[in-house]
mmCIF file of the N, C-alpha and C atoms, coordinates in Angstrom:
data_MODEL
# 
_entry.id   MODEL 
# 
loop_
_atom_site.group_PDB 
_atom_site.id 
_atom_site.type_symbol 
_atom_site.label_atom_id 
_atom_site.label_alt_id 
_atom_site.label_comp_id 
_atom_site.label_asym_id 
_atom_site.label_entity_id 
_atom_site.label_seq_id 
_atom_site.pdbx_PDB_ins_code 
_atom_site.Cartn_x 
_atom_site.Cartn_y 
_atom_site.Cartn_z 
_atom_site.occupancy 
_atom_site.B_iso_or_equiv 
_atom_site.pdbx_formal_charge 
_atom_site.auth_seq_id 
_atom_site.auth_comp_id 
_atom_site.auth_asym_id 
_atom_site.auth_atom_id 
_atom_site.pdbx_PDB_model_num 
ATOM 1   N N  . MET A 1 1  ? -44.787 48.879 -24.489 1.00 0.00 ? 1  MET A N  1 
ATOM 2   C CA . MET A 1 1  ? -44.210 48.390 -23.253 1.00 0.00 ? 1  MET A CA 1 
ATOM 3   C C  . MET A 1 1  ? -45.287 47.834 -22.327 1.00 0.00 ? 1  MET A C  1 
ATOM 4   N N  . PHE A 1 2  ? -46.514 48.262 -22.510 1.00 0.00 ? 2  PHE A N  1 
ATOM 5   C CA . PHE A 1 2  ? -47.583 47.805 -21.635 1.00 0.00 ? 2  PHE A CA 1 
ATOM 6   C C  . PHE A 1 2  ? -48.453 46.727 -22.278 1.00 0.00 ? 2  PHE A C  1 
ATOM 7   N N  . GLN A 1 3  ? -48.050 46.232 -23.456 1.00 0.00 ? 3  GLN A N  1 
ATOM 8   C CA . GLN A 1 3  ? -48.820 45.199 -24.117 1.00 0.00 ? 3  GLN A CA 1 
ATOM 9   C C  . GLN A 1 3  ? -48.847 43.939 -23.267 1.00 0.00 ? 3  GLN A C  1 
ATOM 10  N N  . ASN A 1 4  ? -49.897 43.125 -23.484 1.00 0.00 ? 4  ASN A N  1 
ATOM 11  C CA . ASN A 1 4  ? -50.011 41.889 -22.736 1.00 0.00 ? 4  ASN A CA 1 
ATOM 12  C C  . ASN A 1 4  ? -48.848 40.950 -23.028 1.00 0.00 ? 4  ASN A C  1 
ATOM 13  N N  . ARG A 1 5  ? -48.393 40.930 -24.227 1.00 0.00 ? 5  ARG A N  1 
ATOM 14  C CA . ARG A 1 5  ? -47.179 40.202 -24.576 1.00 0.00 ? 5  ARG A CA 1 
ATOM 15  C C  . ARG A 1 5  ? -46.130 41.254 -24.903 1.00 0.00 ? 5  ARG A C  1 
ATOM 16  N N  . PRO A 1 6  ? -45.232 41.552 -23.942 1.00 0.00 ? 6  PRO A N  1 
ATOM 17  C CA . PRO A 1 6  ? -44.294 42.658 -24.148 1.00 0.00 ? 6  PRO A CA 1 
ATOM 18  C C  . PRO A 1 6  ? -43.378 42.436 -25.346 1.00 0.00 ? 6  PRO A C  1 
ATOM 19  N N  . GLU A 1 7  ? -43.049 43.512 -25.992 1.00 0.00 ? 7  GLU A N  1 
ATOM 20  C CA . GLU A 1 7  ? -42.154 43.505 -27.143 1.00 0.00 ? 7  GLU A CA 1 
ATOM 21  C C  . GLU A 1 7  ? -40.873 44.248 -26.762 1.00 0.00 ? 7  GLU A C  1 
ATOM 22  N N  . ASN A 1 8  ? -39.796 43.943 -27.466 1.00 0.00 ? 8  ASN A N  1 
ATOM 23  C CA . ASN A 1 8  ? -38.572 44.719 -27.291 1.00 0.00 ? 8  ASN A CA 1 
ATOM 24  C C  . ASN A 1 8  ? -38.799 46.107 -27.863 1.00 0.00 ? 8  ASN A C  1 
ATOM 25  N N  . ILE A 1 9  ? -38.151 47.092 -27.252 1.00 0.00 ? 9  ILE A N  1 
ATOM 26  C CA . ILE A 1 9  ? -38.315 48.464 -27.724 1.00 0.00 ? 9  ILE A CA 1 
ATOM 27  C C  . ILE A 1 9  ? -36.974 49.183 -27.660 1.00 0.00 ? 9  ILE A C  1 
ATOM 28  N N  . ILE A 1 10 ? -36.739 50.032 -28.615 1.00 0.00 ? 10 ILE A N  1 
ATOM 29  C CA . ILE A 1 10 ? -35.561 50.894 -28.622 1.00 0.00 ? 10 ILE A CA 1 
ATOM 30  C C  . ILE A 1 10 ? -36.077 52.325 -28.609 1.00 0.00 ? 10 ILE A C  1 
ATOM 31  N N  . ALA A 1 11 ? -35.612 53.107 -27.641 1.00 0.00 ? 11 ALA A N  1 
ATOM 32  C CA . ALA A 1 11 ? -36.059 54.495 -27.529 1.00 0.00 ? 11 ALA A CA 1 
ATOM 33  C C  . ALA A 1 11 ? -34.853 55.415 -27.556 1.00 0.00 ? 11 ALA A C  1 
ATOM 34  N N  . GLN A 1 12 ? -35.002 56.512 -28.260 1.00 0.00 ? 12 GLN A N  1 
ATOM 35  C CA . GLN A 1 12 ? -33.947 57.509 -28.325 1.00 0.00 ? 12 GLN A CA 1 
ATOM 36  C C  . GLN A 1 12 ? -34.599 58.875 -28.221 1.00 0.00 ? 12 GLN A C  1 
ATOM 37  N N  . SER A 1 13 ? -34.070 59.685 -27.334 1.00 0.00 ? 13 SER A N  1 
ATOM 38  C CA . SER A 1 13 ? -34.624 61.013 -27.145 1.00 0.00 ? 13 SER A CA 1 
ATOM 39  C C  . SER A 1 13 ? -33.614 61.854 -26.377 1.00 0.00 ? 13 SER A C  1 
ATOM 40  N N  . GLN A 1 14 ? -33.856 63.142 -26.327 1.00 0.00 ? 14 GLN A N  1 
ATOM 41  C CA . GLN A 1 14 ? -32.963 64.046 -25.602 1.00 0.00 ? 14 GLN A CA 1 
ATOM 42  C C  . GLN A 1 14 ? -33.043 63.787 -24.101 1.00 0.00 ? 14 GLN A C  1 
ATOM 43  N N  . SER A 1 15 ? -32.024 64.244 -23.391 1.00 0.00 ? 15 SER A N  1 
ATOM 44  C CA . SER A 1 15 ? -32.005 64.124 -21.937 1.00 0.00 ? 15 SER A CA 1 
ATOM 45  C C  . SER A 1 15 ? -33.176 64.866 -21.322 1.00 0.00 ? 15 SER A C  1 
ATOM 46  N N  . GLY A 1 16 ? -33.739 64.286 -20.263 1.00 0.00 ? 16 GLY A N  1 
ATOM 47  C CA . GLY A 1 16 ? -34.794 64.952 -19.523 1.00 0.00 ? 16 GLY A CA 1 
ATOM 48  C C  . GLY A 1 16 ? -36.186 64.809 -20.100 1.00 0.00 ? 16 GLY A C  1 
ATOM 49  N N  . THR A 1 17 ? -36.370 63.880 -21.041 1.00 0.00 ? 17 THR A N  1 
ATOM 50  C CA . THR A 1 17 ? -37.683 63.743 -21.672 1.00 0.00 ? 17 THR A CA 1 
ATOM 51  C C  . THR A 1 17 ? -38.535 62.638 -21.068 1.00 0.00 ? 17 THR A C  1 
ATOM 52  N N  . GLY A 1 18 ? -37.985 61.860 -20.129 1.00 0.00 ? 18 GLY A N  1 
ATOM 53  C CA . GLY A 1 18 ? -38.786 60.850 -19.445 1.00 0.00 ? 18 GLY A CA 1 
ATOM 54  C C  . GLY A 1 18 ? -38.589 59.420 -19.896 1.00 0.00 ? 18 GLY A C  1 
ATOM 55  N N  . LYS A 1 19 ? -37.483 59.133 -20.590 1.00 0.00 ? 19 LYS A N  1 
ATOM 56  C CA . LYS A 1 19 ? -37.232 57.760 -21.035 1.00 0.00 ? 19 LYS A CA 1 
ATOM 57  C C  . LYS A 1 19 ? -37.123 56.814 -19.845 1.00 0.00 ? 19 LYS A C  1 
ATOM 58  N N  . THR A 1 20 ? -36.354 57.186 -18.851 1.00 0.00 ? 20 THR A N  1 
ATOM 59  C CA . THR A 1 20 ? -36.173 56.327 -17.686 1.00 0.00 ? 20 THR A CA 1 
ATOM 60  C C  . THR A 1 20 ? -37.501 56.110 -16.974 1.00 0.00 ? 20 THR A C  1 
ATOM 61  N N  . ALA A 1 21 ? -38.253 57.159 -16.766 1.00 0.00 ? 21 ALA A N  1 
ATOM 62  C CA . ALA A 1 21 ? -39.559 57.031 -16.108 1.00 0.00 ? 21 ALA A CA 1 
ATOM 63  C C  . ALA A 1 21 ? -40.471 56.099 -16.883 1.00 0.00 ? 21 ALA A C  1 
ATOM 64  N N  . ALA A 1 22 ? -40.441 56.176 -18.198 1.00 0.00 ? 22 ALA A N  1 
ATOM 65  C CA . ALA A 1 22 ? -41.306 55.332 -19.022 1.00 0.00 ? 22 ALA A CA 1 
ATOM 66  C C  . ALA A 1 22 ? -40.983 53.857 -18.844 1.00 0.00 ? 22 ALA A C  1 
ATOM 67  N N  . PHE A 1 23 ? -39.695 53.492 -18.907 1.00 0.00 ? 23 PHE A N  1 
ATOM 68  C CA . PHE A 1 23 ? -39.408 52.067 -18.787 1.00 0.00 ? 23 PHE A CA 1 
ATOM 69  C C  . PHE A 1 23 ? -39.479 51.584 -17.348 1.00 0.00 ? 23 PHE A C  1 
ATOM 70  N N  . VAL A 1 24 ? -39.225 52.462 -16.370 1.00 0.00 ? 24 VAL A N  1 
ATOM 71  C CA . VAL A 1 24 ? -39.373 52.066 -14.970 1.00 0.00 ? 24 VAL A CA 1 
ATOM 72  C C  . VAL A 1 24 ? -40.845 51.795 -14.658 1.00 0.00 ? 24 VAL A C  1 
ATOM 73  N N  . LEU A 1 25 ? -41.736 52.648 -15.118 1.00 0.00 ? 25 LEU A N  1 
ATOM 74  C CA . LEU A 1 25 ? -43.169 52.408 -14.892 1.00 0.00 ? 25 LEU A CA 1 
ATOM 75  C C  . LEU A 1 25 ? -43.609 51.103 -15.542 1.00 0.00 ? 25 LEU A C  1 
ATOM 76  N N  . ALA A 1 26 ? -43.100 50.824 -16.734 1.00 0.00 ? 26 ALA A N  1 
ATOM 77  C CA . ALA A 1 26 ? -43.446 49.564 -17.404 1.00 0.00 ? 26 ALA A CA 1 
ATOM 78  C C  . ALA A 1 26 ? -42.939 48.368 -16.594 1.00 0.00 ? 26 ALA A C  1 
ATOM 79  N N  . MET A 1 27 ? -41.713 48.465 -16.064 1.00 0.00 ? 27 MET A N  1 
ATOM 80  C CA . MET A 1 27 ? -41.167 47.371 -15.255 1.00 0.00 ? 27 MET A CA 1 
ATOM 81  C C  . MET A 1 27 ? -41.999 47.161 -13.997 1.00 0.00 ? 27 MET A C  1 
ATOM 82  N N  . LEU A 1 28 ? -42.278 48.251 -13.278 1.00 0.00 ? 28 LEU A N  1 
ATOM 83  C CA . LEU A 1 28 ? -43.018 48.141 -12.022 1.00 0.00 ? 28 LEU A CA 1 
ATOM 84  C C  . LEU A 1 28 ? -44.437 47.635 -12.248 1.00 0.00 ? 28 LEU A C  1 
ATOM 85  N N  . SER A 1 29 ? -45.036 47.962 -13.389 1.00 0.00 ? 29 SER A N  1 
ATOM 86  C CA . SER A 1 29 ? -46.407 47.529 -13.644 1.00 0.00 ? 29 SER A CA 1 
ATOM 87  C C  . SER A 1 29 ? -46.498 46.021 -13.842 1.00 0.00 ? 29 SER A C  1 
ATOM 88  N N  . ARG A 1 30 ? -45.388 45.372 -14.159 1.00 0.00 ? 30 ARG A N  1 
ATOM 89  C CA . ARG A 1 30 ? -45.396 43.929 -14.403 1.00 0.00 ? 30 ARG A CA 1 
ATOM 90  C C  . ARG A 1 30 ? -45.050 43.114 -13.165 1.00 0.00 ? 30 ARG A C  1 
ATOM 91  N N  . VAL A 1 31 ? -44.689 43.749 -12.082 1.00 0.00 ? 31 VAL A N  1 
ATOM 92  C CA . VAL A 1 31 ? -44.318 43.037 -10.864 1.00 0.00 ? 31 VAL A CA 1 
ATOM 93  C C  . VAL A 1 31 ? -45.578 42.538 -10.155 1.00 0.00 ? 31 VAL A C  1 
ATOM 94  N N  . ASP A 1 32 ? -45.557 41.265 -9.774  1.00 0.00 ? 32 ASP A N  1 
ATOM 95  C CA . ASP A 1 32 ? -46.636 40.678 -8.981  1.00 0.00 ? 32 ASP A CA 1 
ATOM 96  C C  . ASP A 1 32 ? -46.147 40.592 -7.544  1.00 0.00 ? 32 ASP A C  1 
ATOM 97  N N  . PRO A 1 33 ? -46.628 41.470 -6.656  1.00 0.00 ? 33 PRO A N  1 
ATOM 98  C CA . PRO A 1 33 ? -46.123 41.499 -5.278  1.00 0.00 ? 33 PRO A CA 1 
ATOM 99  C C  . PRO A 1 33 ? -46.358 40.200 -4.514  1.00 0.00 ? 33 PRO A C  1 
ATOM 100 N N  . LYS A 1 34 ? -47.244 39.350 -5.006  1.00 0.00 ? 34 LYS A N  1 
ATOM 101 C CA . LYS A 1 34 ? -47.513 38.081 -4.323  1.00 0.00 ? 34 LYS A CA 1 
ATOM 102 C C  . LYS A 1 34 ? -46.391 37.071 -4.548  1.00 0.00 ? 34 LYS A C  1 
ATOM 103 N N  . GLN A 1 35 ? -45.590 37.283 -5.575  1.00 0.00 ? 35 GLN A N  1 
ATOM 104 C CA . GLN A 1 35 ? -44.464 36.395 -5.858  1.00 0.00 ? 35 GLN A CA 1 
ATOM 105 C C  . GLN A 1 35 ? -43.222 36.926 -5.156  1.00 0.00 ? 35 GLN A C  1 
ATOM 106 N N  . ASN A 1 36 ? -42.667 36.111 -4.298  1.00 0.00 ? 36 ASN A N  1 
ATOM 107 C CA . ASN A 1 36 ? -41.483 36.525 -3.541  1.00 0.00 ? 36 ASN A CA 1 
ATOM 108 C C  . ASN A 1 36 ? -40.221 36.029 -4.257  1.00 0.00 ? 36 ASN A C  1 
ATOM 109 N N  . SER A 1 37 ? -40.005 36.548 -5.454  1.00 0.00 ? 37 SER A N  1 
ATOM 110 C CA . SER A 1 37 ? -38.829 36.185 -6.230  1.00 0.00 ? 37 SER A CA 1 
ATOM 111 C C  . SER A 1 37 ? -38.492 37.347 -7.166  1.00 0.00 ? 37 SER A C  1 
ATOM 112 N N  . PRO A 1 38 ? -37.245 37.414 -7.630  1.00 0.00 ? 38 PRO A N  1 
ATOM 113 C CA . PRO A 1 38 ? -36.884 38.478 -8.571  1.00 0.00 ? 38 PRO A CA 1 
ATOM 114 C C  . PRO A 1 38 ? -37.736 38.389 -9.838  1.00 0.00 ? 38 PRO A C  1 
ATOM 115 N N  . GLN A 1 39 ? -38.237 39.527 -10.292 1.00 0.00 ? 39 GLN A N  1 
ATOM 116 C CA . GLN A 1 39 ? -39.111 39.539 -11.456 1.00 0.00 ? 39 GLN A CA 1 
ATOM 117 C C  . GLN A 1 39 ? -38.658 40.507 -12.537 1.00 0.00 ? 39 GLN A C  1 
ATOM 118 N N  . VAL A 1 40 ? -37.797 41.441 -12.189 1.00 0.00 ? 40 VAL A N  1 
ATOM 119 C CA . VAL A 1 40 ? -37.353 42.446 -13.154 1.00 0.00 ? 40 VAL A CA 1 
ATOM 120 C C  . VAL A 1 40 ? -35.844 42.606 -13.018 1.00 0.00 ? 40 VAL A C  1 
ATOM 121 N N  . ILE A 1 41 ? -35.178 42.651 -14.152 1.00 0.00 ? 41 ILE A N  1 
ATOM 122 C CA . ILE A 1 41 ? -33.742 42.945 -14.177 1.00 0.00 ? 41 ILE A CA 1 
ATOM 123 C C  . ILE A 1 41 ? -33.531 44.096 -15.150 1.00 0.00 ? 41 ILE A C  1 
ATOM 124 N N  . CYS A 1 42 ? -32.829 45.106 -14.698 1.00 0.00 ? 42 CYS A N  1 
ATOM 125 C CA . CYS A 1 42 ? -32.515 46.259 -15.541 1.00 0.00 ? 42 CYS A CA 1 
ATOM 126 C C  . CYS A 1 42 ? -30.994 46.352 -15.638 1.00 0.00 ? 42 CYS A C  1 
ATOM 127 N N  . LEU A 1 43 ? -30.473 46.305 -16.837 1.00 0.00 ? 43 LEU A N  1 
ATOM 128 C CA . LEU A 1 43 ? -29.028 46.381 -17.055 1.00 0.00 ? 43 LEU A CA 1 
ATOM 129 C C  . LEU A 1 43 ? -28.631 47.778 -17.502 1.00 0.00 ? 43 LEU A C  1 
ATOM 130 N N  . SER A 1 44 ? -27.514 48.257 -17.001 1.00 0.00 ? 44 SER A N  1 
ATOM 131 C CA . SER A 1 44 ? -26.998 49.578 -17.380 1.00 0.00 ? 44 SER A CA 1 
ATOM 132 C C  . SER A 1 44 ? -25.556 49.435 -17.843 1.00 0.00 ? 44 SER A C  1 
ATOM 133 N N  . PRO A 1 45 ? -25.141 50.230 -18.820 1.00 0.00 ? 45 PRO A N  1 
ATOM 134 C CA . PRO A 1 45 ? -23.786 50.087 -19.355 1.00 0.00 ? 45 PRO A CA 1 
ATOM 135 C C  . PRO A 1 45 ? -22.697 50.708 -18.481 1.00 0.00 ? 45 PRO A C  1 
ATOM 136 N N  . THR A 1 46 ? -23.056 51.584 -17.555 1.00 0.00 ? 46 THR A N  1 
ATOM 137 C CA . THR A 1 46 ? -22.030 52.218 -16.716 1.00 0.00 ? 46 THR A CA 1 
ATOM 138 C C  . THR A 1 46 ? -22.467 52.216 -15.251 1.00 0.00 ? 46 THR A C  1 
ATOM 139 N N  . TYR A 1 47 ? -21.491 52.330 -14.385 1.00 0.00 ? 47 TYR A N  1 
ATOM 140 C CA . TYR A 1 47 ? -21.728 52.400 -12.944 1.00 0.00 ? 47 TYR A CA 1 
ATOM 141 C C  . TYR A 1 47 ? -22.631 53.585 -12.604 1.00 0.00 ? 47 TYR A C  1 
ATOM 142 N N  . GLU A 1 48 ? -22.313 54.738 -13.159 1.00 0.00 ? 48 GLU A N  1 
ATOM 143 C CA . GLU A 1 48 ? -23.065 55.954 -12.855 1.00 0.00 ? 48 GLU A CA 1 
ATOM 144 C C  . GLU A 1 48 ? -24.522 55.840 -13.292 1.00 0.00 ? 48 GLU A C  1 
ATOM 145 N N  . LEU A 1 49 ? -24.742 55.298 -14.480 1.00 0.00 ? 49 LEU A N  1 
ATOM 146 C CA . LEU A 1 49 ? -26.106 55.136 -14.974 1.00 0.00 ? 49 LEU A CA 1 
ATOM 147 C C  . LEU A 1 49 ? -26.872 54.099 -14.154 1.00 0.00 ? 49 LEU A C  1 
ATOM 148 N N  . ALA A 1 50 ? -26.195 53.055 -13.711 1.00 0.00 ? 50 ALA A N  1 
ATOM 149 C CA . ALA A 1 50 ? -26.838 52.054 -12.859 1.00 0.00 ? 50 ALA A CA 1 
ATOM 150 C C  . ALA A 1 50 ? -27.319 52.689 -11.556 1.00 0.00 ? 50 ALA A C  1 
ATOM 151 N N  . LEU A 1 51 ? -26.479 53.505 -10.939 1.00 0.00 ? 51 LEU A N  1 
ATOM 152 C CA . LEU A 1 51 ? -26.877 54.179 -9.698  1.00 0.00 ? 51 LEU A CA 1 
ATOM 153 C C  . LEU A 1 51 ? -28.029 55.149 -9.936  1.00 0.00 ? 51 LEU A C  1 
ATOM 154 N N  . GLN A 1 52 ? -27.942 55.905 -11.014 1.00 0.00 ? 52 GLN A N  1 
ATOM 155 C CA . GLN A 1 52 ? -28.989 56.879 -11.346 1.00 0.00 ? 52 GLN A CA 1 
ATOM 156 C C  . GLN A 1 52 ? -30.324 56.167 -11.600 1.00 0.00 ? 52 GLN A C  1 
ATOM 157 N N  . THR A 1 53 ? -30.301 55.120 -12.396 1.00 0.00 ? 53 THR A N  1 
ATOM 158 C CA . THR A 1 53 ? -31.526 54.378 -12.701 1.00 0.00 ? 53 THR A CA 1 
ATOM 159 C C  . THR A 1 53 ? -32.066 53.709 -11.450 1.00 0.00 ? 53 THR A C  1 
ATOM 160 N N  . GLY A 1 54 ? -31.176 53.139 -10.636 1.00 0.00 ? 54 GLY A N  1 
ATOM 161 C CA . GLY A 1 54 ? -31.608 52.514 -9.384  1.00 0.00 ? 54 GLY A CA 1 
ATOM 162 C C  . GLY A 1 54 ? -32.322 53.498 -8.473  1.00 0.00 ? 54 GLY A C  1 
ATOM 163 N N  . GLU A 1 55 ? -31.835 54.715 -8.411  1.00 0.00 ? 55 GLU A N  1 
ATOM 164 C CA . GLU A 1 55 ? -32.483 55.736 -7.587  1.00 0.00 ? 55 GLU A CA 1 
ATOM 165 C C  . GLU A 1 55 ? -33.862 56.101 -8.129  1.00 0.00 ? 55 GLU A C  1 
ATOM 166 N N  . VAL A 1 56 ? -33.995 56.176 -9.449  1.00 0.00 ? 56 VAL A N  1 
ATOM 167 C CA . VAL A 1 56 ? -35.303 56.460 -10.053 1.00 0.00 ? 56 VAL A CA 1 
ATOM 168 C C  . VAL A 1 56 ? -36.268 55.328 -9.734  1.00 0.00 ? 56 VAL A C  1 
ATOM 169 N N  . ILE A 1 57 ? -35.804 54.089 -9.852  1.00 0.00 ? 57 ILE A N  1 
ATOM 170 C CA . ILE A 1 57 ? -36.657 52.938 -9.537  1.00 0.00 ? 57 ILE A CA 1 
ATOM 171 C C  . ILE A 1 57 ? -37.096 52.992 -8.083  1.00 0.00 ? 57 ILE A C  1 
ATOM 172 N N  . LYS A 1 58 ? -36.173 53.272 -7.175  1.00 0.00 ? 58 LYS A N  1 
ATOM 173 C CA . LYS A 1 58 ? -36.528 53.343 -5.753  1.00 0.00 ? 58 LYS A CA 1 
ATOM 174 C C  . LYS A 1 58 ? -37.540 54.458 -5.490  1.00 0.00 ? 58 LYS A C  1 
ATOM 175 N N  . GLN A 1 59 ? -37.367 55.598 -6.134  1.00 0.00 ? 59 GLN A N  1 
ATOM 176 C CA . GLN A 1 59 ? -38.297 56.710 -5.935  1.00 0.00 ? 59 GLN A CA 1 
ATOM 177 C C  . GLN A 1 59 ? -39.696 56.355 -6.428  1.00 0.00 ? 59 GLN A C  1 
ATOM 178 N N  . MET A 1 60 ? -39.783 55.736 -7.603  1.00 0.00 ? 60 MET A N  1 
ATOM 179 C CA . MET A 1 60 ? -41.091 55.391 -8.156  1.00 0.00 ? 60 MET A CA 1 
ATOM 180 C C  . MET A 1 60 ? -41.720 54.222 -7.394  1.00 0.00 ? 60 MET A C  1 
ATOM 181 N N  . ALA A 1 61 ? -40.901 53.309 -6.901  1.00 0.00 ? 61 ALA A N  1 
ATOM 182 C CA . ALA A 1 61 ? -41.423 52.141 -6.180  1.00 0.00 ? 61 ALA A CA 1 
ATOM 183 C C  . ALA A 1 61 ? -41.847 52.497 -4.757  1.00 0.00 ? 61 ALA A C  1 
ATOM 184 N N  . ARG A 1 62 ? -41.546 53.678 -4.291  1.00 0.00 ? 62 ARG A N  1 
ATOM 185 C CA . ARG A 1 62 ? -41.954 54.043 -2.922  1.00 0.00 ? 62 ARG A CA 1 
ATOM 186 C C  . ARG A 1 62 ? -43.478 54.093 -2.789  1.00 0.00 ? 62 ARG A C  1 
ATOM 187 N N  . PHE A 1 63 ? -44.167 54.188 -3.913  1.00 0.00 ? 63 PHE A N  1 
ATOM 188 C CA . PHE A 1 63 ? -45.620 54.171 -3.900  1.00 0.00 ? 63 PHE A CA 1 
ATOM 189 C C  . PHE A 1 63 ? -46.170 52.742 -3.911  1.00 0.00 ? 63 PHE A C  1 
ATOM 190 N N  . CYS A 1 64 ? -45.274 51.784 -3.985  1.00 0.00 ? 64 CYS A N  1 
ATOM 191 C CA . CYS A 1 64 ? -45.635 50.360 -3.962  1.00 0.00 ? 64 CYS A CA 1 
ATOM 192 C C  . CYS A 1 64 ? -44.856 49.707 -2.816  1.00 0.00 ? 64 CYS A C  1 
ATOM 193 N N  . PRO A 1 65 ? -45.289 49.903 -1.576  1.00 0.00 ? 65 PRO A N  1 
ATOM 194 C CA . PRO A 1 65 ? -44.498 49.423 -0.439  1.00 0.00 ? 65 PRO A CA 1 
ATOM 195 C C  . PRO A 1 65 ? -44.302 47.911 -0.414  1.00 0.00 ? 65 PRO A C  1 
ATOM 196 N N  . GLU A 1 66 ? -45.111 47.169 -1.142  1.00 0.00 ? 66 GLU A N  1 
ATOM 197 C CA . GLU A 1 66 ? -44.962 45.718 -1.168  1.00 0.00 ? 66 GLU A CA 1 
ATOM 198 C C  . GLU A 1 66 ? -43.867 45.259 -2.126  1.00 0.00 ? 66 GLU A C  1 
ATOM 199 N N  . ILE A 1 67 ? -43.290 46.184 -2.892  1.00 0.00 ? 67 ILE A N  1 
ATOM 200 C CA . ILE A 1 67 ? -42.224 45.853 -3.836  1.00 0.00 ? 67 ILE A CA 1 
ATOM 201 C C  . ILE A 1 67 ? -40.879 46.209 -3.217  1.00 0.00 ? 67 ILE A C  1 
ATOM 202 N N  . THR A 1 68 ? -39.959 45.258 -3.246  1.00 0.00 ? 68 THR A N  1 
ATOM 203 C CA . THR A 1 68 ? -38.605 45.477 -2.745  1.00 0.00 ? 68 THR A CA 1 
ATOM 204 C C  . THR A 1 68 ? -37.683 45.741 -3.925  1.00 0.00 ? 68 THR A C  1 
ATOM 205 N N  . VAL A 1 69 ? -36.867 46.772 -3.812  1.00 0.00 ? 69 VAL A N  1 
ATOM 206 C CA . VAL A 1 69 ? -35.936 47.131 -4.881  1.00 0.00 ? 69 VAL A CA 1 
ATOM 207 C C  . VAL A 1 69 ? -34.512 46.949 -4.365  1.00 0.00 ? 69 VAL A C  1 
ATOM 208 N N  . GLN A 1 70 ? -33.711 46.224 -5.130  1.00 0.00 ? 70 GLN A N  1 
ATOM 209 C CA . GLN A 1 70 ? -32.293 46.078 -4.830  1.00 0.00 ? 70 GLN A CA 1 
ATOM 210 C C  . GLN A 1 70 ? -31.538 46.139 -6.137  1.00 0.00 ? 70 GLN A C  1 
ATOM 211 N N  . PHE A 1 71 ? -30.332 46.658 -6.095  1.00 0.00 ? 71 PHE A N  1 
ATOM 212 C CA . PHE A 1 71 ? -29.521 46.629 -7.301  1.00 0.00 ? 71 PHE A CA 1 
ATOM 213 C C  . PHE A 1 71 ? -28.076 46.370 -6.941  1.00 0.00 ? 71 PHE A C  1 
ATOM 214 N N  . ALA A 1 72 ? -27.365 45.774 -7.881  1.00 0.00 ? 72 ALA A N  1 
ATOM 215 C CA . ALA A 1 72 ? -25.967 45.404 -7.674  1.00 0.00 ? 72 ALA A CA 1 
ATOM 216 C C  . ALA A 1 72 ? -25.111 46.171 -8.668  1.00 0.00 ? 72 ALA A C  1 
ATOM 217 N N  . VAL A 1 73 ? -24.035 46.724 -8.174  1.00 0.00 ? 73 VAL A N  1 
ATOM 218 C CA . VAL A 1 73 ? -23.098 47.444 -9.033  1.00 0.00 ? 73 VAL A CA 1 
ATOM 219 C C  . VAL A 1 73 ? -21.684 46.984 -8.711  1.00 0.00 ? 73 VAL A C  1 
ATOM 220 N N  . ARG A 1 74 ? -20.827 47.091 -9.698  1.00 0.00 ? 74 ARG A N  1 
ATOM 221 C CA . ARG A 1 74 ? -19.428 46.737 -9.489  1.00 0.00 ? 74 ARG A CA 1 
ATOM 222 C C  . ARG A 1 74 ? -18.728 47.953 -8.899  1.00 0.00 ? 74 ARG A C  1 
ATOM 223 N N  . GLY A 1 75 ? -18.075 47.776 -7.791  1.00 0.00 ? 75 GLY A N  1 
ATOM 224 C CA . GLY A 1 75 ? -17.391 48.866 -7.116  1.00 0.00 ? 75 GLY A CA 1 
ATOM 225 C C  . GLY A 1 75 ? -16.028 49.161 -7.709  1.00 0.00 ? 75 GLY A C  1 
ATOM 226 N N  . VAL A 1 76 ? -15.374 50.140 -7.154  1.00 0.00 ? 76 VAL A N  1 
ATOM 227 C CA . VAL A 1 76 ? -14.036 50.533 -7.600  1.00 0.00 ? 76 VAL A CA 1 
ATOM 228 C C  . VAL A 1 76 ? -13.064 49.379 -7.446  1.00 0.00 ? 76 VAL A C  1 
ATOM 229 N N  . ASP A 1 77 ? -13.306 48.540 -6.429  1.00 0.00 ? 77 ASP A N  1 
ATOM 230 C CA . ASP A 1 77 ? -12.430 47.411 -6.178  1.00 0.00 ? 77 ASP A CA 1 
ATOM 231 C C  . ASP A 1 77 ? -12.677 46.232 -7.132  1.00 0.00 ? 77 ASP A C  1 
ATOM 232 N N  . GLY A 1 78 ? -13.661 46.370 -8.028  1.00 0.00 ? 78 GLY A N  1 
ATOM 233 C CA . GLY A 1 78 ? -13.972 45.325 -8.986  1.00 0.00 ? 78 GLY A CA 1 
ATOM 234 C C  . GLY A 1 78 ? -14.974 44.309 -8.476  1.00 0.00 ? 78 GLY A C  1 
ATOM 235 N N  . GLU A 1 79 ? -15.305 44.381 -7.188  1.00 0.00 ? 79 GLU A N  1 
ATOM 236 C CA . GLU A 1 79 ? -16.279 43.463 -6.596  1.00 0.00 ? 79 GLU A CA 1 
ATOM 237 C C  . GLU A 1 79 ? -17.684 44.004 -6.759  1.00 0.00 ? 79 GLU A C  1 
ATOM 238 N N  . PHE A 1 80 ? -18.676 43.098 -6.790  1.00 0.00 ? 80 PHE A N  1 
ATOM 239 C CA . PHE A 1 80 ? -20.067 43.528 -6.864  1.00 0.00 ? 80 PHE A CA 1 
ATOM 240 C C  . PHE A 1 80 ? -20.581 43.878 -5.478  1.00 0.00 ? 80 PHE A C  1 
ATOM 241 N N  . HIS A 1 81 ? -21.372 44.926 -5.401  1.00 0.00 ? 81 HIS A N  1 
ATOM 242 C CA . HIS A 1 81 ? -21.963 45.379 -4.150  1.00 0.00 ? 81 HIS A CA 1 
ATOM 243 C C  . HIS A 1 81 ? -23.470 45.468 -4.329  1.00 0.00 ? 81 HIS A C  1 
ATOM 244 N N  . GLN A 1 82 ? -24.199 44.914 -3.390  1.00 0.00 ? 82 GLN A N  1 
ATOM 245 C CA . GLN A 1 82 ? -25.665 44.989 -3.450  1.00 0.00 ? 82 GLN A CA 1 
ATOM 246 C C  . GLN A 1 82 ? -26.137 46.181 -2.635  1.00 0.00 ? 82 GLN A C  1 
ATOM 247 N N  . ILE A 1 83 ? -27.043 46.952 -3.201  1.00 0.00 ? 83 ILE A N  1 
ATOM 248 C CA . ILE A 1 83 ? -27.571 48.140 -2.543  1.00 0.00 ? 83 ILE A CA 1 
ATOM 249 C C  . ILE A 1 83 ? -29.070 47.979 -2.420  1.00 0.00 ? 83 ILE A C  1 
ATOM 250 N N  . SER A 1 84 ? -29.590 48.181 -1.219  1.00 0.00 ? 84 SER A N  1 
ATOM 251 C CA . SER A 1 84 ? -31.037 48.090 -1.002  1.00 0.00 ? 84 SER A CA 1 
ATOM 252 C C  . SER A 1 84 ? -31.658 49.454 -1.082  1.00 0.00 ? 84 SER A C  1 
# 
């Protein structure tokens, strides 16, 4: 995940082993704060997982104040909602 030319990766492990932390750190390490444009997109298969992953990203990115984190989820009403 940290190679100069990133490769696709598939990871499988038990809950609580750090999979989310591993890919979030890899995503954050590739962000160039000097570029004011979206640089990372993380897709989740469910609403709950999207919220959970978004919270992990926000927690880890708090050590990088120059990085802005936003995520969009589909609400109960079927509309997309952006969360900062």
